[in-house]
C-alpha positions in Angstrom: -32.3 86.7 -27.7 -29.2 85.0 -29.0 -26.9 83.2 -26.6 -23.6 84.9 -25.7 -21.8 81.5 -25.3 -19.3 80.5 -27.9 -19.1 76.9 -29.1 -15.5 75.4 -29.0 -13.9 74.9 -32.3 -14.4 71.3 -33.6 -10.7 70.9 -34.1 -10.1 70.9 -30.3 -12.1 67.5 -29.9 -9.8 65.6 -32.3 -6.7 65.5 -30.1 -8.7 63.7 -27.4 -10.2 61.3 -29.8 -6.7 60.5 -31.3 -5.4 59.9 -27.8 -8.2 57.5 -27.0 -7.6 55.6 -30.2 -3.9 55.4 -29.5 -4.5 54.0 -26.1 -7.0 51.4 -27.5 -4.5 50.4 -30.2 -1.7 50.0 -27.6 -4.0 48.0 -25.2 -5.1 45.7 -28.1 -1.5 45.2 -29.1 -0.5 44.5 -25.5 -3.3 41.9 -25.1 -2.2 40.2 -28.3 1.4 40.2 -27.2 0.7 39.1 -23.6 0.8 35.3 -24.3 4.2 35.8 -26.0 5.5 37.8 -23.1 4.0 35.3 -20.6 5.7 32.4 -22.3 9.1 34.2 -22.1 8.4 35.3 -18.5 6.5 32.5 -16.7 5.5 32.7 -13.1 8.0 30.8 -10.9 6.7 27.3 -10.0 4.9 26.8 -6.7 6.7 23.6 -6.2 9.6 21.6 -7.5 10.4 17.9 -7.7 13.8 16.3 -7.4 14.5 12.7 -8.2 17.2 10.1 -7.8 17.6 6.4 -8.3 20.1 3.7 -7.7 18.9 1.0 -10.2 20.2 0.1 -13.6 18.0 0.1 -16.8 17.1 -3.6 -16.1 16.2 -4.3 -12.5 13.8 -6.2 -10.2 12.1 -3.0 -9.4 12.1 0.7 -10.3 13.1 2.7 -7.2 12.4 6.4 -7.7 13.2 8.5 -4.7 11.4 11.9 -4.8 11.5 15.2 -3.0 8.9 17.9 -3.1 10.0 21.5 -2.5 7.6 24.3 -1.5 8.7 27.4 -3.5 6.0 29.7 -2.2 5.7 31.9 0.9 2.7 29.9 2.1 2.4 26.5 3.7 1.8 23.7 1.1 -0.4 20.8 2.3 1.0 17.6 0.9 -2.6 16.4 0.5 -2.9 19.0 -2.3 0.0 17.4 -4.2 -0.1 14.5 -6.6 3.1 13.1 -8.2 3.3 11.1 -11.5 6.1 8.8 -12.5 5.7 8.0 -16.2 6.8 4.6 -17.6 6.3 2.1 -20.4 4.9 -1.3 -19.5 6.7 -4.4 -20.6 4.1 -6.0 -22.9 1.0 -7.1 -21.0 2.7 -7.2 -17.6 0.8 -5.8 -14.7 2.4 -3.6 -12.0 2.2 -2.8 -8.4 3.9 -0.3 -6.1 4.8 0.1 -2.4 6.3 2.8 -0.2 9.6 2.0 1.5 10.3 5.2 3.4 8.9 8.7 3.9 9.7 11.2 6.6 6.0 11.5 7.4 5.4 7.7 7.3 4.4 5.3 4.5 1.0 5.1 6.2 0.3 8.4 4.7 1.3 7.5 1.1 -1.3 6.2 -1.4 -0.7 5.1 -5.0 -2.1 3.6 -8.1 -1.0 2.4 -11.5 -2.9 4.1 -14.4 -2.9 3.2 -18.1 -2.7 6.3 -20.3 -5.6 7.0 -22.7 -3.1 8.3 -25.3 0.2 6.4 -25.0 3.5 8.0 -26.3 6.8 6.5 -27.3 8.2 7.0 -23.8 5.1 6.2 -21.6 1.9 4.3 -21.7 1.4 4.2 -17.9 2.1 6.3 -14.8 2.5 5.6 -11.1 0.4 8.2 -9.3 1.5 9.0 -5.7 -0.7 10.9 -3.3 -0.7 11.8 0.3 -3.2 11.9 3.2 -3.9 15.0 5.3 -1.9 13.4 8.1 1.2 13.8 6.0 1.2 17.5 7.0 2.3 20.6 5.2 5.6 21.9 3.9 6.6 25.3 5.3 7.7 28.0 2.9 11.0 26.9 1.4 10.9 23.4 3.0 11.1 20.0 1.3 9.5 16.7 2.0 12.8 14.8 2.2 13.1 11.6 0.3 9.9 9.7 -0.5 11.2 6.2 -1.5 8.8 4.1 -3.5 9.1 0.9 -5.6 7.4 0.0 -8.9 7.5 -3.7 -9.9 5.9 -6.3 -12.0 3.4 -8.5 -10.2 4.9 -11.6 -11.9 8.2 -10.5 -10.3 10.1 -10.7 -13.5 12.8 -8.0 -14.1 11.6 -4.9 -15.7 13.1 -2.7 -18.4 13.4 1.0 -17.7 15.3 2.2 -20.7 12.1 3.3 -22.4 10.5 4.8 -19.3 10.1 8.6 -19.5 10.8 9.4 -15.9 13.7 7.0 -15.4 17.3 8.4 -15.6 20.1 6.1 -14.5 22.5 9.0 -14.3 20.6 10.8 -11.6 22.1 8.9 -8.7 21.9 12.0 -6.5 18.9 14.4 -6.2 18.4 16.7 -9.1 15.4 18.6 -10.5 13.4 16.3 -12.7 10.9 17.8 -15.1 9.9 14.3 -16.4 8.4 13.6 -13.0 5.3 15.8 -12.9 3.6 17.3 -9.9 0.0 18.7 -9.6 -1.5 21.0 -7.0 -5.2 20.3 -6.5 -5.3 18.7 -9.9 -3.5 21.4 -11.9 -0.1 20.7 -13.4 2.4 22.7 -11.3 5.7 21.1 -12.2 7.3 19.3 -15.1 6.3 18.3 -18.6 3.8 15.5 -19.4 4.6 13.0 -22.2 2.4 14.9 -24.7 4.4 18.1 -24.2 2.0 19.9 -21.8 4.2 21.9 -19.4 3.5 23.5 -16.1 2.6 27.1 -16.7 0.7 26.3 -20.0 -2.5 27.5 -18.4 -4.8 26.8 -21.3 -3.7 23.2 -21.8 -3.2 22.5 -18.1 -6.6 23.9 -17.1 -8.3 21.9 -19.8 -7.0 18.7 -18.2 -7.4 19.8 -14.6 -9.7 17.7 -12.4 -8.9 18.0 -8.7 -9.0 14.5 -7.2 -10.8 13.8 -4.0 -8.5 14.0 -1.1 -7.1 10.8 0.4 -8.6 10.4 3.9 -6.2 10.1 6.8 -5.9 6.5 7.9 -8.1 5.8 10.9 -6.4 5.7 14.3 -5.7 2.4 15.9 -5.8 0.4 12.6 -3.4 -1.8 10.8 -4.1 -2.8 7.2 -1.9 -4.6 4.7 -2.8 -6.2 1.4 0.7 -7.7 1.0 1.9 -5.8 -2.1 5.6 -6.8 -1.8 8.3 -8.2 -4.1 9.5 -11.0 -1.8 10.9 -12.0 1.6 13.8 -9.5 1.2 11.7 -6.6 0.1 12.8 -3.6 2.3 9.3 -2.4 2.5 8.2 -5.6 4.2 10.6 -4.9 7.1 9.8 -1.2 7.1 6.1 -2.0 7.4 6.8 -4.0 10.6 6.9 -7.6 9.3 9.4 -10.4 10.2 10.0 -13.5 8.1 10.9 -16.3 10.5 14.1 -18.1 10.0 14.9 -18.8 13.7 15.1 -22.2 15.4 12.4 -23.9 17.4 8.9 -25.1 16.9 6.1 -25.7 16.3 6.1 -28.6 13.9 9.4 -29.9 12.5 11.8 -27.9 14.7 14.2 -25.5 13.2 13.0 -25.8 9.6 11.7 -22.2 9.2 12.8 -20.7 5.9 12.4 -17.4 4.0 12.2 -19.4 0.7 8.6 -20.3 1.5 7.4 -16.7 1.8 6.4 -15.2 -1.5 3.9 -12.7 -2.9 2.4 -14.1 -6.2 -0.8 -13.1 -7.9 -3.7 -15.4 -7.2 -7.1 -16.1 -8.6 -9.8 -14.8 -6.3 -7.7 -12.1 -4.6 -8.7 -8.4 -4.7 -7.2 -5.2 -6.0 -3.8 -5.8 -7.7 -4.1 -9.6 -7.2 -1.1 -10.1 -5.0 -1.3 -12.3 -1.9 1.0 -13.6 0.8 1.8 -17.2 0.0 3.2 -19.5 2.7 4.6 -22.8 1.3 5.4 -25.7 3.5 7.4 -28.3 1.6 9.2 -31.5 2.4 10.6 -34.7 1.0 9.7 -36.6 4.2 12.9 -35.9 6.1 13.8 -33.1 8.5 16.7 -32.1 6.3 14.4 -31.7 3.4 11.6 -29.8 5.2 10.9 -26.1 4.9 8.2 -24.4 7.0 7.0 -20.8 6.4 5.9 -18.0 8.8 5.3 -14.2 8.7 4.5 -12.2 11.7 4.5 -8.7 13.1 7.7 -7.5 14.8 5.7 -5.6 17.4 3.5 -7.1 20.1 1.0 -4.3 20.4 -2.3 -5.9 19.7 -5.0 -7.0 22.2 -8.6 -5.8 22.2 -10.5 -5.1 19.0 -11.1 -6.9 15.7 -8.5 -9.2 13.9 -9.5 -10.1 10.4 -7.8 -11.9 7.5 -9.0 -13.3 4.1 -7.3 -16.7 3.8 -7.3 -19.4 1.3 -6.9 -22.8 3.1 -5.8 -25.8 1.1 -7.0 -29.4 1.3 -4.5 -30.8 -1.2 -0.8 -30.1 -1.9 0.2 -28.0 -4.8 2.7 -30.7 -5.8 3.2 -34.3 -4.7 1.0 -36.8 -2.7 -1.5 -35.8 -0.1 -1.8 -37.1 3.4 0.4 -34.7 5.4 -0.7 -33.4 8.7 -0.2 -29.8 7.8 -1.3 -26.9 10.0 -2.4 -23.7 8.3 -2.6 -21.0 11.1 -3.7 -17.5 11.7 -2.9 -16.6 15.4 -1.8 -14.0 17.9 0.7 -14.6 20.7 2.4 -12.6 23.4 3.6 -12.3 26.9 5.1 -15.1 29.1 4.3 -16.8 32.4 1.4 -15.1 34.2 0.9 -12.7 31.3 0.9 -15.4 28.5 -1.8 -14.9 25.8 -2.5 -16.8 22.6 -5.5 -16.9 20.2 -5.4 -19.5 17.4 -7.2 -20.5 14.2 -5.6 -23.8 13.1 -6.8 -25.5 10.0 -5.7 -29.1 9.4 -7.1 -30.6 6.2 -5.9 -34.1 7.1 -6.3 -33.8 10.8 -3.6 -34.1 13.5 -2.8 -35.2 17.0 -4.9 -38.3 16.6 -8.0 -36.5 15.4 -9.3 -36.7 11.8 -9.7 -33.8 9.4 -10.6 -31.7 7.7 -11.1 -29.5 10.8 -10.6 -26.0 12.1 -9.5 -25.6 15.8 -10.3 -22.3 17.4 -8.2 -22.1 20.6 -7.7 -19.7 23.4 -4.7 -20.4 25.6 -4.1 -19.6 29.2 -0.7 -21.4 29.7 1.0 -23.4 27.0 3.4 -25.1 29.4 0.5 -26.8 31.2 -1.6 -27.1 28.1 -4.3 -25.0 29.8 -6.6 -24.0 27.0 -10.2 -24.0 25.7 -11.2 -24.8 22.2 -13.9 -25.6 19.7 -13.5 -27.8 16.6 -15.4 -27.1 13.4 -15.4 -30.2 11.3 -15.6 -29.3 7.6 -13.5 -28.6 4.6 -12.3 -25.0 4.1 -10.6 -25.5 0.8 -11.3 -22.0 -0.6 -11.2 -18.4 0.4 -12.6 -17.4 3.8 -12.8 -14.3 6.0 -11.5 -15.3 9.5 -12.2 -12.9 12.5 -11.2 -12.8 16.1 -13.0 -10.3 18.2 -11.8 -9.3 21.7 -13.9 -7.0 24.0 -14.4 -6.8 27.7 -12.5 -10.0 28.4 -14.5 -12.0 25.8 -12.9 -13.6 22.8 -15.1 -14.6 19.9 -14.0 -16.5 16.8 -15.9 -16.0 13.5 -15.8 -17.6 10.0 -17.5 -15.9 7.1 -19.8 -14.1 9.4 -20.8 -17.1 11.5 -19.7 -17.3 15.2 -17.8 -20.5 15.9 -16.6 -20.2 19.5 -16.5 -17.9 22.5 -14.2 -17.9 25.5 -13.9 -15.6 28.5 -13.0 -15.5 32.2 -9.3 -16.3 32.9 -8.8 -17.0 29.1 -9.1 -13.4 28.2 -5.8 -12.0 26.7 -3.5 -10.8 29.5 -0.8 -9.3 27.3 -0.3 -7.4 24.1 0.4 -9.8 21.2 1.9 -10.1 17.7 -0.1 -11.2 14.7 1.2 -14.2 12.8 0.5 -16.6 9.8 2.2 -20.0 9.9 2.3 -23.1 7.7 3.9 -26.1 9.2 4.0 -29.9 9.4 2.8 -31.7 12.6 4.8 -34.8 11.6 6.3 -36.4 8.5 4.3 -39.6 7.9 5.9 -40.7 4.6 8.7 -40.0 2.1 8.5 -38.2 -1.2 8.5 -34.6 -2.4 5.4 -32.5 -1.8 4.5 -28.8 -1.2 1.5 -27.1 0.3 0.4 -23.5 -0.1 -1.6 -21.3 2.2 -2.6 -17.8 0.9 -3.5 -14.6 2.6 -5.2 -11.8 0.7 -5.1 -9.1 3.3 -4.9 -8.4 7.1 -7.0 -5.9 9.0 -6.9 -5.0 12.7 -8.9 -2.4 14.5 -8.0 -1.7 18.1 -11.1 0.5 18.7 -14.1 -1.5 17.4 -15.5 -5.0 17.2 -16.7 -5.3 13.6 -18.7 -7.6 11.4 -17.4 -9.3 8.3 -19.4 -6.9 6.1 -18.0 -3.9 8.0 -14.4 -5.2 7.6 -14.9 -5.9 3.9 -16.4 -2.4 3.4 -13.3 -0.8 5.0 -10.9 -2.9 3.0 -12.6 -2.0 -0.3 -12.5 1.7 0.7 -8.8 1.6 1.5 -7.8 -0.1 -1.7 -10.0 2.2 -3.8 -8.0 5.1 -2.4 -4.7 3.3 -3.3 -3.8 2.6 0.4 -2.2 -0.8 0.3 -0.7 -0.5 3.7 -0.9 1.7 6.9 -0.3 1.2 10.6 -1.7 3.6 13.1 -1.7 1.2 16.1 0.3 2.6 19.0 2.4 0.3 21.2 1.5 0.2 24.9 3.8 2.1 27.3 
């Protein structure tokens, strides 16, 4: 029996097919046109960078001051942010950086100088600035406030900024700066790189993206400094808690302390960027012609724990005749009267106080007025680099040299007060006339209030800090 149903006319199918084809064509066209539309209507940036400087094109140091703005409605962890300041190196000069000021503390700022794989006319290097988790987060709409850093040549010659991509002498007040780039978890989020890659260029930016490992927060109760500074008047030196001594008094040739002897050159055998603290003691054999050098912490907040420094002692003067009774010293001192405390490492290459050298005196003081102290003398030359440790725990003070224990004191000679940390270079006396100059170098200082550590443990920590670009931090709290 034939079906009574009627098949719909074929012509009724075509309108639906034509509609589907039209939708497909429109969709294809939209997909093709999306990049054009996207370029004309980019997403607003997640963050912005503002920049200012107060230096001319030729200066002792570049001094970019940077602000990071959070333009999203979510908190922005600063540890997710990386900044790059692009510049052109002056010939074969090497560079270093330090942080002068940050609202969240320079202890939470890390940096490194990187040579570009593909240099351009306006940049062949960049200063990369990063932040630890302890720097905190920016609230929606908030800014970091000024992050003041310095970029300088390690030979301390003046640098030329006129061909530096990120430098702009006219920006003496904060303005948005797209030539200082910013990255969020490794992806370009602000500005334009020297090769023309811009934030929002998702294809090019994602091809370059490589989220860096986060910079760890500095450990609590630790001071570390590898002495990356321009000179005795570097504002970062003061901001980081150091004082260059120019005051009157002793020891040595009284009232001859001078800032001129405190410098930060590069030195063979030093680590990281090669800079060291150099303390020069110089004389012509007269008090008027004598200059002694000293650098110490402004705060007296150190007692128990591990004190460590990598020091180059010298057996011969850099210039002039030998024979001086010089004292090259790494020591701590604090308190007064019944609370007096002092722990000394004193190296005297030519001896002193009637005893021949070369010798290292390790000394724990109870009272300097009555000369109440205990000490041990190590009789040997130390004319090279050494790691010097003082460890204080449970009333016991132990002095170590290159992993070997030299001397131990305890009982009433335990530190009774918080102390400052100091490096001195001075003359015990002036035995002859004639110009001469002696140099004592310090590669780095490390102090840990919480642990007594070995040389290897200290060295491992120092290498870890410098690998992260952390050339200074101080998380040691003062006693209340």
